[in-house]
N, C-alpha and C positions, 0 to 999 in steps of 0.2 A: 304271512307277510302287512306288515303295517302299514296306516297310509303315511306316514311321515318318512318312510323310507323309498316306498315310492316315488314321491315327491323328488328326494334326493336324487333318487336315479335317474330320473327325467330331464331334472339339473345340468347330472354329470355328463347326460348325452344329448341335452339339444343346442341347436347352432347360439350363437349369441346373437341377443337383441340388439347392440350395437352394430350401426351400419358400417360396415365391412367396406374401407377405401380401396378401391384398384388400385393399384403402387403400379401394376405394369401399362395401365391406361394412360394413368396421368402424367409419367415421367414420359412415356412416348408420343405424348405433345410436344415434347422438342425437338422431334426428328425432323418435323418440316421446316422448322425453323434453323437448322442446323443446313437442313442440304441446301436453303436458300442461301446461306452463309458462307458455307465451304462446299459448295456440290464434289468437287475431286477426290475429298479426303472420305466423303460421306458414309463410302460402306465399311470405313475400319471403326468410323464415329459409332456407326450403328449395331454392327459386335460388340463394341467393349459395351456399350448402354443397356446391353441386352441383357450381358454377362452382369453388370452391375446391378440390373434391376432382380436377375436371382439372390445374388447376396442378398442386397435388403429385404426382399421378402422371405427369407432365413430370418435375417436378426427381425426383423416384425413380431415371426411367431412369438419369441420370447421377448417379447418389447420392454419389458416392465423391469427386465435383469439383463437385458443388451448390453445397455451402456452402464452397466455395473462391474466391479470387482468382486468375484464371487470366493466369499470364506468359508468351506465346509467346516462342519462342527459334528467330527466323528468321536467314536468310542465306543464300549461291549456296554453288554444288558446293564441297567441300575448305574450308568455311569454318570446320569443327571444332564442330558444336553439341553432339552426346552428347558430345566429349572434354571440351567447357567446362562443361557441366552434371555431368558428374561429378568435373570437377577442382574446379568450387565448391560441389559439395558432399560434398568428401572421397568417392564411394562410385566402385564399378562397377557400375553400374546396368545402365546402358545400352550396346551393340554399338557400339566404333569401329574402323574401317579408313580405310584411303585410299579406299576406291570406295566408294560410297552406301550406307549402312547402315541409315536410317530408312525401313520401308516405308509404317508409318502413323501418324496422327497417337497420342500416346506421352506420358503426363500423369504426373508424378512430384508424389507430395505424403506428406505424413506420415502414418504409422500404428501401433499400438502392435507390431503385427507384422510382419514383412514378406511381402508375400504380392502376387500377380499377379494384374489380371484383364482380360476382355475386355468389350465389349459388342458382340455379335453382330448381323448384317442384324436376328435375329427377336426383337430389343430384349431378350436375353437373357444375364444377367451369368455367365461362366463363368470358371473358374480355369484357367490355364496356368502351363505346366511351361518354366522356364529355356530348355532345349533348342528348345520348339515358338517361344517367342518367338525365335530365331533364325530361324527357317523362315519365317518373314513375309515376308521377301524372297524366296522359292522361286517360282521359275511352274512352274506345271500344265497340262497340254492334250494336243492331239492332234498337237505336235509343226507346228504353223501357227499362224504370227505372228496370225491372225484371230480365233483362239478361245484359245487361251493366257490364262491368268488367274494374277495374283500371288494367295499365299495372302492377303496381307495386306487384299485388298479383300471378304473374306470377314465383316469385323468393320469396326466403326466407329470403336472407337478402343480401344487397351491404356493401364490405370492399373498401377503400379508403387506398392505403399505401404513407404514407406523411413522404420525406427522412427529411422534417424541423423538427419532431415531436422529442420532444427530450426526451420523457417518452416511453422507449425501452420495458416496459414491460406490459404497460398499453393500452388497446383499449378502446376506447368513443365509446358507442354507443348513436347516434341519435333518435331521437324518437318520432313519431306524438301526438301533443297535446292531450291528453287526452279527453279534455270539446269543443273542435272543436264539431261544430253541423254536425252531418252526412250525409256526402254527398246525393243530390237529387237520384244520381243513386248508390249511394255505399251501400250494404248488410253488409258490417262489420263494425261491430262498434268499433272504435277510439279507447273505452275506454277497451274495451279489448284486442285489440292489444298493448296497453300500459301496460295492467298491467302484460302480460304476456310474453311482452317484458324485461320490467323493472325489474319481479323478479326474471329472469335469470343472473341478473347484480350481483357481487362481491359485489360492491358499487354505492351510489345513489349521483348525486350534484339534491339536486330539486330548480327550479327557480322563484321568485316571482318576480312581476311587480312591481317597485317602486310607479307606482302612483295608484296602489291597494290602499295604504297606511298600509295594512298589507296582510298575507295570507288570502285566503279566505277557507271560510264552505269548499267548493269541495275540493281543497287542503288538507285538514287535512283530513278529508274523505278519499281521493285518498288514501291515503301515510298509513292510517289503515289498507286499502284494502289487499296492497302490503307486507304490512310487511317486511319492508327492514330487508336485510340480518345485515348488521353495522350499527351505527349511518353516519344521511346522513349531506351532507354539503348542505347549505343554503344560494344560492346566489342571491341577489336582483338587478337584472338586470333594466337598464334603469336610471339608480339612479340619474344620469349627468340631468336629466330633471324632479327632482323635487328639491327644495329647500337645500342647503349644512346643513342648520338648524334641516330641516326635518328627514334626515337620522338617527340620533340614536335612533330618537324616532320610528322609524317603527320599526330598530333592537331591539329594545326592546320589542316591540308590537308581531313580529313576534315568540320572544324566550318566550316569556309568552306564548302564542297558543299554539304552539309545546308541550311546558311542560304542559299545562291543556290535553294533548292529550297524555301525555306519548311515545312520538314520540323525541328519542335522536340524537341530532345532534352533529357531530363532529367539524363544525364549521360554523360562518355566515359572511359573508362578503357583501360591496354595491359595484356596478363593474358598470362602465365607459363603453361602446362601443360607441365611436361615428360613425356616419356611415362614415366620410373623413378619419377616421383613421384605419388602417389594426390591431393594435394592443390596447389591451383594459387598464385600469388602476384601480386598485384598491384603492377607496376610501374611503373607513373607514372597519372597522371589521378585522375578522381573514384570516389568508395569505395565498389562496388557493394551490399555488405553492409549500409553506412548504407539506401541506396535500399530492398533490400529490406524491414529494419526498419521503413520509416515503411510502406510497403504492409502489412504484415504483421498486417493487422486483420479483428476477424470478417465475416464478409459477412451480411449480414440476408437471414432467408427471409421473403417478406412474406407467400405464400401460408399457410405455418405463422402466422405473424403475428397476422393476418388473422383464420382462425380460433379462435385463442385471445381476440382481444379480441373474436369474435362471443359464443363461447360465455361470457366473464365478462359481457359486458352480460346477455346471459341471465338469467345465476345472479342478476346484481345485481337484476333483475328479481324474479324470484321472492323473493329476500331482501325486498325492499320489500313484498313483497304476504306473507309471513310477518310482516311487522313492522306489517303495518295489522291482520290478524287475529289479533295478540296485543293492541293496543291496543283491536279490538273486546272481545274475551273480556275484559280489563280494565275497559272501561266497564259490560257487564254483568254481572258481578258486582257493582261497584259500585250498579247498580239492584237486582239480587235482593237485597240484605241490607238496602233500606228498601220490599220488597214484604212485604204478607204473604203473598200465592199467589205464589209465584214456580215454578208448574210448568211455565207454557210462556219465560218465561227461562230454564231450568234446560236446555229442550231445544234451546232454540238457542244457548244455550254447551256444550252437547252437540256437536250441527253445527258451530259454531266449530272445537271443538278436532278434529273428525274433519278438517275440512278442513285448520287448521295442519297436522296429522299428515301427510297424503297429500301438503301441499307439500313438508314437512321431506323427507319419502323422496323425492319427484321432485329435489328439489334439488340432495341429495345424492348420487341416482345419478346425476345429470347430470354432477356434478366427478368420481366415482368413474370413470365412462366415461372421461372425455379424460384422466385421468391415466392410465389404461392406453391409449391413444390415444400419449399424449408417452413411455410406455415402451418398451412393444412394436412400434408402428407408427415412429416417429422415434427412437427408442431415446435419452429425453435427459430422462435421470433430472429433472435442474434441474425443468425445465415438470412433468413427474409430481408432484413434491414441493409444486410450490405450489399445485396442485388439492386435493393430498390438505390442507393448511394449509387453506388456504380452505376444505374441508367442515369441519374440525373448528373453526376461528374459528365460523364460523355456526353450529355444533352447540352451541358453548358460549353463546352469544348469543340462542338460543334453546330449548330442552331446562332440564328443572328440572332442574338436577342440583344444587342447594345443599348436601344432603348426603352423606353418604359412599355410601350404598344407591344416590342417584342417579346417582352419577360412574361406578360399576362398572359398572351397568344400560348406562350408554352407551360406555363405554370398554375397562372392561377384560375384560365377560363377552363369549366368541367370538358369531358373526354378528349383532351388534348396529351401530346408524348409525355409530358412531364407530371400534368396535375394528379394525376392516377399515383402516381409513389410520393410526391409532394405530401398528397393530403393524405398517404397513408401512415407517413414518418409522422406527418403531426396528429393523426388521431390516436396511434399507439401510444407516442410520446405524452400525450393527453392522458390517455390512461394509466399513466403511470408504471411504463415501462420503460424501466432503467437503460437498459440495454440499448433500447431503442436511443432512446435519448440522446444517451452518451453518442452514438451514433450521426441520430439528426445535428447537435452541437459541433463535433467536427466538422462535419460535412460544412455547414454553416462559416464555421473561423478560416477552413481550407481557403471555400471558393471566395468568403467575402462578398457572396452575389447579392445585392439590393434584395431581390425578390425572397431568397432564402432568409436573409437576415429579419426582411418584415414579419416572412410566415413564424419563425422562432421565436419573433417578440411579441406576436401574438398567443402564442404558446404559454409564454412565459409570464404574460397577461393573465392569459386565464388560469393558471396554479399561482394568482395571486402574487408573485413575482417581479412586482412593478417596476423597482430598482434597475434590476438587468434587461426591461422588458424596454426602458427608456433606451438604455446603452446601445443596445441594438440596433432600434431604432433611430436613434439618433446614427448609427452608420448608416442605413439604408438611405437617411433624409439627406447625408453629406452626397451621397451621388445621383442627388435630384430626383431623388425618387417621392411622387407628389402625396402619397396615399402615408409613406411613413411619416412627412413631414404635417398632415392634416391630423394624423394621429398623436404629433408629439404638441401641436397647437391646440387640441382638445384636454389633453393633459393637462398644459400648462394653464389655462383657461378655468381648469377645476383648482386653481393654485398649489400645482404640484410642484415646488420649488426644483427639484433635478430638471424635470420638466421644461421649465422656466430658464433652467441654466444653460439648457443644451441648446435650447433658443438662440437665447446670445452667443453661443458660439458659431452655429449657423449663419448668424447676423455678419460674424466677420471674417466666415468664407463666402459673402454674396450670396448663399440660400435664401435666408429668411430677407425679404423684405419691408417689413409692417413694423417701422422703429416705434414709431409712439406707444404700441403698443408694447414693445420689449425694454422699453426705458421705464415703462411705469409697471413691467414684471420687477425689474430691476429695482426700483423706487421703493416697491413693498417687502421687498424681499431683502434691504437694508435698515428700514426703517422699523418691520416687525421683527425680523430672523436673525437679524446682526450679520446678515452672511457678507463676507467681504471678500468674494468670490465676484458680486454684483460691483463691487461699488471701487475693485480692480478696474471691471468694464467697462463703468459708467465713467470712471476718470480716463480711462482710454478713449472712450467716442467723443467726450467734452474738450479735453488739452490736445489731443491728436487729430482725431477728426473733425474738431471744431462742430459738431452738432447743437444746434440750440438748444433742442428738448432735453439733451444732455446734460448743458450745461446748466441750465434751469432747475433742472433736478438735482446736480448734484451741488449748485450751491444753495439750494434747502437740506440739503445735509450738511454741509457746513454751517449753517444758519441756527440749524437744532442740536446739533451733535449725533445724527445718523452713524452708526459704524464706522464713525471718526472724531475727534474733537471740535469743540465749537471753535472755527476760524471765521470772526469777522470780515476780517481781510481777506479772504479768499472767497469765501460768498458775495461781497460788494462787487468783486472785479470778476466774477460769475455773473452777477446778473446785470450789468455795465455792459456786458458783450451780447445781452436777449432782450428781444420787450415782451416776452412769451408770458402770460398767464398776469401775476401780480409782482413781477419783478420788480417795475418802476415803487411802487410801491415797498417793497419789502427793503430796495435798494434806500430809502427817504429813512426809513425807522433805525438801520441800522446805523448811517450815516449822523443820524440826530442823537444817536444815544453815545454814540462817540466821540460826539463834539466835534464833531467834522467841519470844515469850512461852510457845507452848505445845508446850516443848520436852520436859519431865517426860511430858506426855500421850504424844508420839511416841516416847519410850524405850518405854511401856508396850505402845505396838502395834506397835510393831516385836519387844517379844517374842514376843507375843501371834500375829504372823501370820509362823510357823514355814513358810514356804512356798518351795521354793526359788526359784521363777521369780521371786518378789516379791525374795529378796536379789540376786539376777542383775541387776535393775532397778534398788534402790536401789544397786548398786555403777556400776551407769552414770550414774548422777547425779552421786554423791559423788567429787570428785578425790583424796582421799587415803584411801584403804582400809585404813589402820593405824590410825584414829583409829575407825573402824566394825568393822572384825572381831573383834576381840576384845568386845564386845556380842553380836556373830553366831554367837559359835563353838559357844556350847552349842546352837545348832539343830541339829547336825551330831552331837553326843553322844547316846547312849542311857545307861538309869541306871547300867548296869553299870559305867561310864566316869567317875562321877559325882565323883571324887577328881580324877582326871586333868585333866577339865573345868578345875576351879578352877584348878588346879596352872598351867595354859595361862594362866590367864584372868593371875590373876598376875605370870607372866613377861611376859608382854604389856602390864599395869602399867608394870612394869619395865622395857622395853624405849622405853614412852611419856616415860616420865620423862629415860631418855638422851637420847632424839631431842630433849627439850624443849628441854635443857640445851642439846644441838651447835647445835641453832637459834636459840639468845638470844644465842652467842657469833657464828655465822656471819650469821645475819641483821641484827645489829647495821648489818653494811656499808652506804654510800652506794647502791654501783652491786650488792649483791645484793638490797636493797630496791628498787629502780629496777626489777631486772628479773622481780621477784615481782609488783610493778604488771601491765608486760606481760605475763607470762603464765598468771597464775592471776585470777581472777575478782576478786580485792580490789584494783582498779585503784586506789581514790583512796586507804585506809589506805597501800600501801606508797608510792604517789606521794609523799604527806603527809610519811613518814616522811624518803623520799631528798632531798626538795625543803628539809627544814627544813635539813636538811646542808649545803646549797648545791647539788646536783647539778644543774644546768645543762639534762640532757636533762628530769630528773623535771619541774623545773619546766615548763619547756615542755609537757612532755606532761602535765601538770596542769591546766596553762591550755586546752589543745583538749579537755583531758576534760569540763572546765567549761563551755567552749562550745557543744560538742557537746548538754550538758541542757537550754542555751538557756532554762532560766529562769531570773528575774530573780536570785536570790540567786544561781545558778550562774555567769551574766555578772557577776557581781560579785567573783565569789573570780576569775573568769579574768583581769581589767581585774589584782585586785593583783598575780597572778603577772608577767603580760607587764609591769606597768609594773616588776615589781623588776629583770626581762630586760632591757627598753630603758633603761635605768640603766644594766646591763652593756656598753650597745648590742650586745645582740643583734639579726640585720637579722629575723630571720624573729620573732620577737616585735612587734619595731619592726611589719613589715607586718601581724599580726594585728590590735594595736592601733587601727592607725590604720583597718583595715578595719570594725571593728568601732564605732570614731568615727564612720565616713563612713557604716553604715547608722542610726546614732542618731534620725537628723533632726533633731539641735542644731547651731543654726549655729556657734556655741562651739565644740562636739565635732569641727565637720566642719574649722574652723580648725586645729586641734590633728593631725587626719587630715590634712591638707594639709602640714604640718610637718614632721609625719612621714614621708610620701610621696615630700618634697621632701631630704627629706635620705637618703633609703633611693638616690633616682635621682639624687642625685651621687656616689653609690655604682656606677653604671651598672646598678642594679636595672631590668630591664626588664618587670617585673609592678606594680612603685611608679609607673614612666611611663605605661604603661596606663591605670593609675587617673585621673592627673592628669591624661590627654586627656579620659578620660573627665567627669571632675568639673568642666573647663573648658568642653567645651562643653555641660553642662547649664546653666554658671552665662555661656555665651557667647561668651566670653575664648578669640577663633580666634585672638588672635598666639599666646596662648600654646597654643593648640592646635598650632600648626604649630611654634614653634619645642621642644615635647616631641614630636612626629613627628620633625624633626631628631635630635633627642640619642638618639631610638629606633633607629632606623634606622643610626645609627654606631656602629662598633665603636672602642674606645677605644683596641684597639691600633695605629691606626693613628693614631696623633693628631697625627705629624709631618705628616702629608698635609694634615691639616684648619689645623695652624700655618699650613703653605706657603701656602694657600688662602686665610689670612687676610693672608699675608706679602705676596702678589702680589695684592692686591686691584684696584689701580689700572690695573696690568699683564698686562690680560685674556690675552696671548699666554702668558706664564709660566703665569699662574693655568688658562689649558686645558690643561695639560701635567698641572698637579696633581690638577684636574677628573677628566681622564681615568682617574689611576690609584683615585680615589676610586671614581669610576664601576665599575671593572673588581672593587673590593670587596662589591660590590653595594648603592651607595649611591643611590637612589631621587632626590633629590635633586640630587646632579651628574650623573646622568640627564638629567634634565627642563633642568637649567640650558645643558648643552653641546648639546644636540635645539635647545632655542632658541636659541644660537650659530648653530648650521650653518644654520636654518632663515632665521635674517635675513641672513647672509652667501652665501645661496641655493643652499649644498650639502643639496639636496632629499632625495638618496640616505640622507645621510649622519644625518640629520634620523628620516628615516624609518624609518631600522635603530633607532634608540634608541630611537622610538616604540612601533616592534614589539617590544623584544627581553624575553623572556619573563623574569616578575619569580614571586615563592612566592607562592601562596595568600593567606595575610597580607600580604605589601606590598601586592597589587590592591587589598584594602581598604581598606589606607593611602592611599593614593592617591587615590580615592573621598574620603575624609574630609579630605583636603587639599585636593581642588579646590572642594568644598560650602566648607571654611575661607575659602578665599581668597573665593568668590562671596559668601560674608555678609561680608567684608570690603570687599566692591566693588572687590574689585582684579581687573577683568576677564581684565588680561595673563595673570598669572598661573595664572587661574583656567582659562583657556584651554587655558593649556601643559596645567597635571596632567588636564583633562577628555579632553584627545586624547590622553594617554598612557593612561586607563581603556579611552578607545572605542577604541583602537588593539588594546587585552587583549581587548576583545569585549564590553566592561559594556556591556546596553542603556541604564540609564538614559543614562551618559555620551553614548551615540550620539543619544538622543535629544534631548539638551540641549542638542549641537552642533548636530542640525540645526535647532532652535529659534531659537537664538543667529544662525547662518546665514541663514535665513530673515528673521527681522526687519532682520539689518545689510545687508539684501539681496546679499549673498555666495552668489549663485545656483547658479555650481560646486559652493562646498565644500557647500552645503547637498545639492545631487544628489549628491555622493560618498558623503556620509555616510546618505543614505537609501539609495542600493543597496547600504551595507554591509549595514544595515538587512534591506531586499527580500532578499539573495542567503542572510541567516540564516531566512527564511522569516516575516517577520512581516506578513500579509496588509497589514496600517496602512500601511506602507511603501513597499509596493505600489503600492496605490490611490494613496497621494498622488502618487506618481514617476507615475501613469497620469492624473492630473489635474492634474499641473502640467503633462506633453502638450500634454492636451489644451486647456488653454487657452492655450498656445502654437504651437496647430498643428500639431504636428507627432504628424501621427497615427498613422502605421509605430512609432514609440516609443511613443505611449499603448498600440497595441493591443498590441504587446510584453509591457508591464506589466499590461494587464487580462489579460492569456491566460494568464501567469502565475498570476494570483490565483484564474484560473478553474479549472488545473490543483490547487491546492491544498485543491480542496474547493468552492470558494464558488459554485457556477453559477448558480445562483438568481438573485445577486447582482451579479454581473458578467456576463454573458451581454448583458445590454440594452447593457451598457456599452460593451463590443467593436462590436456593431451600429451603435450612434452613432459609432462611430469611423471605422468603413469606410462609413457613410451619407455623411459629414462628407467624405471624399476619393473620393465619388462610386462604390464601388466596391456596387453594388447587391444584386447578387447573394449578397455575402459579409455583406454588411448583414442579408438577409433571411433568409438559417441560420441568423444569431445570433439577431434577431427572433423567429424560429421556436425556437430551445432557451428562449429566456427566455419564452413563451406557454406550454410545456413544464412550466416549473418554478412558473407560472402567477403570474406578475411582474404587477405590478397594469398599466399601460400598454404592455403587449406588445400587444399585437392593434389598436390607437391608432397603434404603430409600422408593424405589415404594412399599416397601411391608407395609411399615408404612401408607402412601399412600392410600394404599387398605383398611387397619382398617379403617382410617381418612373419608375416602369418607362412609363409610360401618356404619361411626356411625352418621356422617350427611344423608343417608339416613333415617336411623331410627329417626333422632331428626327433619326432615323432615315429614315424615309419622305420626310422633305424632303430630308435628303444622298442621299439616293436617287434623286429629281424629277432632282435637281439632275445628279448622276452618269449616270442615262439622257439626259436633254437632252447634255449635254458628251459622251458616248459617241455619239449622235446625230450631233451637230456634227463630228464627226473620224470619220465613216465605220468607226465601232464597233458588232456588237449584242452585246446579254447574255444567254444563255440563262435563265431564269427560272426554267427546271426545273434546271439543273444549275450557275447562278450563275457559270457561267464567260462571259471574256466573248471574242468571236470579232472580226476583222477580216471585212467586209463584202466587202471587194474583197479579191481576190489579190494578195499582193506585188508592187510593179511598175504596179499601175491607182493611179489617182486616185479618189477619192469626192467627185462634182457634187452632191451634197444628194440627188441621186433614184436615183442608175447610177452604172455602174464605167466609166471611160475607160480605154483603156491611155494608157501615160505613156510606159515604157522597160521595158527587161528584164520579162519576165514568168517565162521558164520556166530550172528552176535545176536543176546535177545536183546528189547528194547533198553533196558535199565544201560547195559553194557554197551549196546549201542551211543549213546547220550557221552559214556563217559569216557569213549575209543574217540570220539568227537574233539573230545574236552582235550585228552592228549594229544590228538593232533597239532591243536592249535601250541598247546604249552610247548612242543617240539620244536613251531614253528616250519613243517612239513613243507616241502619244496621253496621254503620264503620266506610262506604266507602262516598269516595265524588268524583268520577270519571264514577257516574251512566250517562246513556245517550238512546236516542231512538235507537234501534237496525235497521240496513240493513234489506233488504229483504230479502236477502240470509240468514238471520240469523235468520227471523223467519221461514222462511223454512227448519229450520235445527229440527224444534220441532216438525214435524211431525213423530210423530214414537207412537206406541202404548201407550208402557210403559212411555215415556216420558209426552204425552198425559196424563194419570192419573196421575201424579207427575205436571204436569203444570198448566192444566187444570180441578183440583178434579172435581168442579161444571158443569156441560154440558150444556152448554146455548149458544145461539150465540152470537159473539164478533167479530168486527173489530178492529184491533190495528193497529195502527199509525207505518210506519215508515219513519227511513231517508233520505229516496231515494227519490228524487222528479221527477216525469214524465216531468215536463216542469213549468213553472214558476207559475202556476196556481194549478195544482194539483200535489197529493205527493200520491204513492204507499202504500198501505197497505194488512194486509193480514187479511181473514177472514176464522174463524171458526165453523164450521155450523154442527151438528148433527155428528160430528166424524171425519169429511172432512176441508181439507184447499183447498183457493184456494185464489189469488190473484186480486187485484181489486184497485182502483184510487178512492181517493177522494177530494173533492173540497177544498183548503185552506180557501177562505173564511169562511164559515158557518158549514160547515160541521163537526159535533162531532162524538169522536172514543175514544177507550179505550186506554189504554197506558199501556204495560208493559215493565219495563226499564230494558236493561243490563249494564253488566260494564266489561273490560277486568280485567283477574287477576291481 
């Protein structure tokens, strides 16, 4: 025996190197805690938990596949099972060859990393190397056929973990070919192994070699033996090796043969898996990938679920007991306050407090222990997080953590009741366990507790989600949690603008106290980030709260235009209210430059303040340094240069005089004056100068300037200048004046506005047309609205088109040609007219294309308004056309209008069409309406379809009972019960009543079935048949050729048949529909052996004679097994298929 074979045997028989967790010990740790919480029912809990432990242990032995849906892959020898699995999954996981490859049941399922494990005969999970996997087909022994064994017999199954496998809830089971000839040394029957393995599968994929031309009889017989739990999916392998034209006939033949044996199929597909390609492909038939996607659903682990539910129930009992103790303590405290001597009451309160403390500790310990079981035993972090969260929720409810110290005591200090769970949630979330982080987030949002918000914010900070961290810290700080406030201050000092803003929000509600820093945050945010949130805050503090710091900083903002426009008037007023910093200096500068009444005082102030920084600040404010530098120049000179100083001043004044002279000559020009108005701060002065000389741009600018000021005097001035421009036919002024008149809320002025708008509209001014539409809509003049919309969408450049449309008003054929040209230019009126024209003439496609044709977003709004206008005019024909256009563009309001209209007009097909459009857009109301419509009309299949769509959109509790009603109406009791149960789970009021109806209906069905069964039995007895109640199969009492007299069988004609004659005789029975059935067949040997019972013998063998009956089982190609009955006893034998003749006793499945 080779060394590597010995190594493999040693591996297969070894114990697992992975430490085996003691499930029993870990779960039993719950028992003492349960005894403390509910000692009365402890014994019942103990028995239930011991039973659950046994179930969980059994599941754990098959841990890799326990949570998977098993899909068995079966077929005869050379069907290519391993090759099919490899090509379906696009991997090379299983060995492939033309000889039998699979020696042991092999499961393949998704895993995070590639791995190979086996469960050996000692129930140990062991790891296998790839070369050891290949050795499982080898035989070892003493070279005698009796004692040799195959290595694969040393293990129960192999599991391959494959990262690339996309169906995470499925495990594929590869089995030995059932029909391969047993190896010379192999004493196990491959057929029995295959039956044993495949019968455990939840679903079955059956492979048929396309080269066989159809499915073989052996395959059909095998499938009847294993009786699949669900319809099977049949795959035609090696389809690329037959002619393409032959594939469909082969598929039809396979389907027909399966149907003849009452074998239900979920799908039938032709598959090609060329040797040189990794991935196979479907050539014809159903899509197996879609079938697998539907099956790929999580498998419920009932034992673990039951343990979970049990512990939650016990935890709830503990919670209720804690609540009761809390109520008792509060009641005793109320009584104590009314007593003079409360000594006894205090003792009682202390006792209750101690009981409550013990209760809390026990409940928390139970939740924590269950969380550990989920994490370490079941490797289920989501389940663990659920119990950690449950524990924290419980603590928040019953512990006195209303102040910071209490919260820190219970949640932030080490080794306290809450800290372990909070730390666990934080640590796992930090490790990017998404499910745990979600639970943690939901807990924080649900509880709104400041400590949890603080801890969750720290988690977000670690994960670099600073923005969200600031949000949660803010919520925590709002509840006066100092640690959260300190954290925000730290980030604010790091110049985080969001943290700074949150500090301002806290200042508003009195949490933040350091006003000076907060206002500095505001000033910097406004100046460098132009963040207007801070400006709004600063304004409220300066104006409403009269805060001097805020007033000073806001004044600077108005002075330099930070976050707002420069407004010296507002700045001056604010500086006057405060003496902080440079307020007096800044106020003086503004007053001087604006030629205020304190000009002399300002000059004196400037001369006294010989500070360089002040001079620089002054220069920033002033527009013309030329005017101020001579005054400031003496600040830079020392006493030794006194004469030079005054000489420079004189030169400066001479320069000023010259500059002024040039200025007067230059600035008397109207264009220069207009530009000065635009580019200096003296807008009004220069605009007036230029406008008085007839400059149109200056007049318009002056009108806008006064209009923006908005006070009544300024508005009169604006109207004055706009009127001057209107007299000059200036369209911009005309529109501005019309707008002012429209806003005046004066009917006479409104008429003037309308006249101005009409004048502009006739010049194709689109904004004026829109204004007229708005006015006419308010006045209810919808004919005018439609008229103006027509003008709005038309381009005057296409005037020829519209002239021809008018010209051919009564010649519709020519008119259509010009309408087409107008439609191509974007005229929506032409588009709707054409759609109507095609619709009337039955050209639905062209009409539909025009309705569906996209338009601009603006035109889409026009269409809705036009539809509403026609509707207001009660012109329903035109209204419908425009609503249809709008609906086809996806406007929900228009679709709803059409639904209501067609429903009222009894045009149900059109109503359904638009309802389905709404449903496809995801509107649950439309889906519900469709479902109700089909329910009323008793089309329950369609009703179910639409109710399920609503169900899938998340309205489970609402529609599950409707689905149940629909199934109930079509007498599908099982499905109805399922959906009623769903409704009951969601707490729907009458769901329990519906379930009672199901019980009553099921009872009636049972009674009907029993009646039918009795009638069937009477029919069987009359016709000489017998139904075996243990197998539900029907037998012929008499052998073929005999006649049933009512008590016995009498010989009639031929009773002995050769093998070929027997098969032909069975076919004739089915053609004649013997006994009313046409699914008769020869029995299997095991079925004949079920008749070995004295009572059955009396029924099935009334005449006691020697008889040998054919079975369908073949021993080999020449012999078939027979069952011999002689002298009241049975034995099996084999008969030659050539000329041996035997009796026939036919059987059929129910």
